C-alpha positions as CSV (number, residue, x, y, z in Angstrom):
1,X,125.6,88.3,77.9
2,X,122.1,86.9,77.1
3,X,123.3,83.9,75.0
4,X,126.9,83.2,75.9
5,X,128.8,82.1,79.0
6,X,132.5,82.7,79.4
7,X,134.9,80.8,81.6
8,X,138.5,82.0,81.9
9,X,141.2,79.5,82.4
10,X,144.9,80.3,83.1
11,X,145.8,80.9,79.4
12,X,142.6,80.6,77.4
13,X,138.8,81.1,77.5
14,X,135.9,78.7,77.2
15,X,133.0,80.2,75.3
16,X,129.8,78.3,75.8
17,X,126.7,78.8,73.7
18,X,123.9,79.3,76.2
19,X,120.5,79.9,74.6
20,X,118.1,77.2,75.8
21,X,118.3,73.5,75.0
22,X,118.8,74.0,71.2
23,X,121.2,76.9,71.3
24,X,119.4,78.2,68.2
25,X,121.4,81.1,66.7
26,X,119.5,84.4,66.4
27,X,120.6,88.0,65.8
28,X,121.4,88.5,69.5
29,X,123.7,85.5,69.7
30,X,125.5,86.4,66.5
31,X,126.0,90.0,67.7
32,X,127.3,88.8,71.1
33,X,129.7,86.4,69.4
34,X,131.0,89.2,67.2
35,X,131.6,91.4,70.2
36,X,133.3,88.7,72.3
37,X,135.6,87.6,69.6
38,X,136.7,91.2,69.0
39,X,137.5,91.5,72.7
40,X,139.3,88.2,72.8
41,X,141.5,89.3,69.9
42,X,143.2,92.0,72.0
43,X,142.9,90.4,75.5
44,X,146.3,89.3,76.6
45,X,144.7,86.9,79.1
46,X,143.2,85.0,76.3
47,X,145.8,83.0,74.3
48,X,143.1,80.8,72.7
49,X,139.4,80.0,72.7
50,X,137.4,76.8,73.0
51,X,133.8,77.0,71.7
52,X,131.2,74.5,73.0
53,X,127.5,74.0,73.5
54,X,125.1,71.8,75.5
55,X,125.7,68.1,76.1
56,X,124.1,66.3,73.2
57,X,123.6,69.4,71.2
58,X,126.3,71.9,70.1
59,X,123.8,74.1,68.4
60,X,120.8,73.3,66.2
61,X,121.8,76.0,63.8
62,X,120.0,79.2,62.9
63,X,116.7,80.1,64.7
64,X,114.2,79.4,61.9
65,X,111.3,80.4,64.1
66,X,112.7,83.9,64.4
67,X,113.9,84.1,60.8
68,X,110.6,82.9,59.4
69,X,109.0,86.3,60.4
70,X,111.8,88.5,59.0
71,X,111.1,90.8,56.1
72,X,113.4,90.9,53.1
73,X,115.6,93.7,54.4
74,X,116.0,92.0,57.8
75,X,116.8,88.7,56.2
76,X,119.5,90.2,54.0
77,X,121.0,92.0,56.9
78,X,121.0,88.8,59.0
79,X,122.9,86.9,56.3
80,X,125.5,89.7,56.1
81,X,125.8,89.6,59.9
82,X,126.3,85.8,59.8
83,X,128.9,86.2,57.1
84,X,130.7,88.7,59.3
85,X,130.7,86.2,62.1
86,X,132.2,83.5,59.9
87,X,134.9,85.9,58.8
88,X,135.7,86.9,62.3
89,X,136.0,83.3,63.4
90,X,138.1,82.2,60.4
91,X,140.4,85.2,60.8
92,X,140.7,84.9,64.6
93,X,144.5,84.7,64.9
94,X,144.7,82.7,68.1
95,X,144.0,79.0,68.5
96,X,140.3,78.4,68.1
97,X,138.9,74.9,69.0
98,X,135.4,73.6,68.6
99,X,134.4,71.2,71.4
100,X,131.3,69.7,69.6
101,X,129.2,68.4,72.4
102,X,126.6,66.6,70.3
103,X,124.5,67.3,67.1
104,X,125.8,70.1,65.0
105,X,123.7,70.7,61.8
106,X,123.6,73.7,59.5
107,X,124.8,76.8,61.2
108,X,126.3,74.7,63.9
109,X,128.5,73.0,61.4
110,X,129.5,76.3,59.9
111,X,130.6,77.5,63.3
112,X,132.7,74.3,63.8
113,X,134.2,74.6,60.3
114,X,135.3,78.1,61.2
115,X,137.5,76.8,64.0
116,X,141.1,75.4,63.7
117,X,140.4,72.0,65.2
118,X,137.2,70.1,65.8
119,X,136.7,67.5,68.6
120,X,133.3,65.8,68.6
121,X,131.4,63.6,71.1
122,X,131.3,60.1,69.8
123,X,128.0,58.3,69.6
124,X,124.8,58.7,67.6
125,X,125.3,62.3,66.6
126,X,125.3,64.1,63.3
127,X,127.0,67.1,61.8
128,X,126.8,68.7,58.3
129,X,125.1,71.3,56.1
130,X,121.5,70.3,55.4
131,X,120.2,73.6,54.0
132,X,119.4,72.5,50.4
133,X,116.6,70.0,51.3
134,X,114.9,72.8,53.3
135,X,114.9,75.2,50.4
136,X,117.8,77.3,51.5
137,X,120.4,78.4,48.9
138,X,123.9,78.0,50.4
139,X,126.1,81.0,49.8
140,X,129.3,80.2,47.9
141,X,131.2,81.5,50.8
142,X,130.0,78.6,52.9
143,X,130.9,76.2,50.1
144,X,134.4,77.6,50.1
145,X,134.6,77.2,53.9
146,X,133.4,73.6,53.7
147,X,135.7,72.8,50.8
148,X,138.7,74.2,52.8
149,X,138.1,71.5,55.4
150,X,136.9,68.4,53.4
151,X,137.9,69.2,49.8
152,X,135.9,70.6,46.9
153,X,134.5,67.3,45.6
154,X,133.2,66.2,49.0
155,X,131.8,69.6,49.9
156,X,130.0,69.8,46.5
157,X,128.5,66.3,47.0
158,X,127.6,66.8,50.7
159,X,126.0,70.2,50.1
160,X,123.8,69.2,47.1
161,X,122.6,66.1,49.1
162,X,122.1,68.1,52.2
163,X,124.0,65.3,53.9
164,X,124.4,65.1,57.7
165,X,127.4,62.9,58.6
166,X,127.4,60.5,61.5
167,X,130.3,61.0,63.8
168,X,132.3,58.2,62.2
169,X,131.7,59.6,58.7
170,X,132.6,63.1,60.0
171,X,135.9,61.7,61.3
172,X,136.8,59.7,58.2
173,X,136.0,62.7,55.9
174,X,138.1,65.1,57.9
175,X,135.2,67.2,59.0
176,X,136.1,66.5,62.6
177,X,139.6,65.8,63.8
178,X,138.9,63.7,66.9
179,X,136.1,61.6,68.5
180,X,136.0,61.2,72.2
181,X,133.4,60.1,74.8
182,X,130.9,62.9,75.4
183,X,132.1,63.4,79.0
184,X,135.7,63.8,77.7
185,X,135.1,66.4,75.0
186,X,136.2,69.4,77.0
187,X,139.2,67.5,78.5
188,X,140.3,66.6,75.0
189,X,139.8,70.2,73.8
190,X,141.9,71.6,76.7
191,X,144.6,69.1,75.9
192,X,144.7,70.1,72.3
193,X,144.7,73.8,73.3
194,X,147.8,73.2,75.4
195,X,149.5,71.6,72.4
196,X,148.8,74.7,70.3
197,X,149.9,77.0,73.1
198,X,153.2,75.2,73.6
199,X,154.2,76.2,70.0
200,X,155.9,79.6,69.2
201,X,152.7,81.7,69.2
202,X,153.9,84.5,66.8
203,X,155.0,81.9,64.3
204,X,151.8,79.8,64.8
205,X,149.4,82.7,64.3
206,X,151.2,84.1,61.3
207,X,151.3,80.7,59.7
208,X,147.6,80.2,60.3
209,X,146.7,83.5,58.7
210,X,149.0,82.7,55.7
211,X,147.4,79.3,55.2
212,X,143.9,80.8,55.3
213,X,144.7,83.8,53.1
214,X,142.9,82.5,50.0
215,X,139.9,81.4,52.0
216,X,139.7,84.8,53.8
217,X,139.8,86.6,50.4
218,X,136.7,84.7,49.3
219,X,134.9,85.5,52.6
220,X,135.9,89.2,52.6
221,X,132.6,90.8,51.4
222,X,129.1,91.6,52.7
223,X,127.8,92.1,49.1
224,X,128.0,88.6,47.9
225,X,125.3,88.1,45.2
226,X,124.5,84.6,46.6
227,X,123.1,86.3,49.8
228,X,120.5,87.9,47.6
229,X,119.7,84.5,46.0
230,X,119.3,83.0,49.5
231,X,116.9,85.8,50.4
232,X,115.0,85.4,47.1
233,X,114.4,81.7,47.6
234,X,113.6,82.2,51.3
235,X,110.1,83.4,50.2
236,X,109.5,80.7,47.6
237,X,106.3,78.8,48.3
238,X,108.1,75.5,48.7
239,X,110.6,76.9,51.1
240,X,108.0,78.6,53.2
241,X,106.0,75.4,53.5
242,X,109.1,73.4,54.5
243,X,110.0,76.1,57.1
244,X,106.4,76.1,58.4
245,X,106.5,72.3,58.8
246,X,109.7,72.5,60.8
247,X,108.3,75.2,63.1
248,X,105.1,73.3,63.6
249,X,107.1,70.1,64.4
250,X,108.8,72.1,67.2
251,X,105.4,72.8,68.7
252,X,105.4,76.5,67.6
253,X,102.5,78.3,65.9
254,X,102.9,80.0,62.5
255,X,101.0,83.0,61.2
């Protein structure tokens, strides 16, 4: 694995994003996540999964430096691949917990939303979907996922504002379920995992899939027209300039 690290506990696995300081999500990471989740689904050793990142930064979201140089076909395929990852996470039948170890904007927030339970490090950290201010059209599948967790009205408002929520706002809105000191995030996640695993697993997993059936139906396509809208606006002059500014702020050169 180039971008992931797996630790097996007695009854569950800890899946750590491991791609530099920012854990920026590129095609390699997404493909590896897709493969690992497929393996975990049928691995009897793995009764549940905890997803985490680096201290202070869960993941910075999608790797805009890599995506900036994609052509239209590559960009469309990337969004379809990301959609497949969201579906695979949301439909994962076993307990899936996000141990959010710090900032979690954009794609990082999507990853957290796809889990069953979210524990976040308390402190001066932010989480949310801030794509719109950067010229990125949010697919309606992501709106549906956000709305499933925080409600339609809040999701609508937060997305159109591109709002990043402080940890305390994230807790009060229901975006995260728990705030704990940063050095206690994994301990709290493991404790919650044991609570889930102490319940009748067949009943728990079937109930989870029943409750998410409507959401999964909205996620169950690679041919969503909003992907094409996202790709279309990716090459708008305003969006390109915003992306260029972000990349330059990271100390990277842009052609």
